[in-house]
Every structure is written in C-alpha cells, then in structure tokens.
C-alpha positions in Angstrom: 7.8 11.9 2.6 10.6 11.5 5.2 13.3 8.6 5.7 16.4 7.9 7.9 19.6 6.4 6.5 22.4 5.1 8.4 25.6 6.7 7.3 29.5 6.2 7.7 31.5 9.4 7.7 34.7 10.5 9.4 34.5 13.8 10.6 31.9 16.6 11.3 32.9 18.5 8.4 32.4 15.6 6.2 29.0 15.3 7.4 28.3 18.7 6.5 29.8 18.4 3.1 27.2 15.3 2.7 24.4 17.3 3.9 25.0 20.1 1.3 25.3 17.7 -1.5 22.0 15.8 -0.2 20.3 19.1 -0.4 21.5 19.9 -3.9 20.2 16.4 -5.3 17.0 17.1 -7.4 14.1 15.2 -5.7 15.4 16.2 -2.1 13.1 18.9 -0.3 15.4 18.7 2.7 18.3 16.9 4.3 19.9 17.0 7.9 23.0 14.8 8.7 23.9 14.2 12.4 27.6 13.2 12.7 26.9 12.1 16.3 24.3 9.6 15.6 25.6 8.8 11.9 22.2 9.3 10.4 21.1 11.1 7.5 17.4 12.3 7.3 16.1 13.3 4.3 12.7 14.8 3.1 11.7 14.0 -0.3 9.8 16.2 -2.9 6.2 15.3 -3.6 6.0 12.5 -6.4 9.7 11.6 -6.0 11.0 8.2 -6.1 13.1 7.7 -2.9 15.1 4.7 -4.2 16.2 6.7 -7.3 16.7 10.1 -5.6 18.9 8.0 -2.9 21.0 6.8 -5.6 21.7 10.5 -6.9 22.1 11.6 -3.6 24.8 8.9 -3.0 26.7 9.7 -6.3 26.8 13.5 -5.1 27.9 12.9 -1.7 30.8 10.5 -3.0 31.8 13.3 -5.2 32.7 15.8 -2.2 33.6 13.1 0.3 34.7 9.9 -1.7 34.9 7.5 1.6 31.7 8.2 3.0 29.0 5.6 3.0 24.9 5.6 2.9 23.4 2.3 3.6 20.2 2.5 1.4 
C-alpha cells in the first residue's frame, strides 16, 4: 500500500535526512520525500498498519530533524 503525506521541512538537506529516517523504519518498504512539493510518499510492507508505522516514522524523523512535521 502506498500513501502520500504533507510535510513541513526547511531545506532540501533536511528532506533527505527525513527520507533516510523513514526508509529505516520497520514496516516501511520505501519512502520518497519531495522538498519542492513538501510531500512524503510512503510504501508500506505487506500487512503493516500505516497509522502505527507513520507514528514511528514521525519519531525517527524528529530524531534527525527536530523541526520537521508530518501531517498524518
């Protein structure tokens, strides 16, 4: 399953950090952050609960970029 989320991030480098953090989160098959459109596209692993996984993604992104935001 794929979902798109609106994000708020200050720079392209920060967006790259968010993308890497999201990709390392259990339950995420792939993630792409587009700084220009301020969107994060997430592909979830089979059987994963998107709401629970995205809470973990948000925690991981806050660790690398504390002023980022993901609108769930």
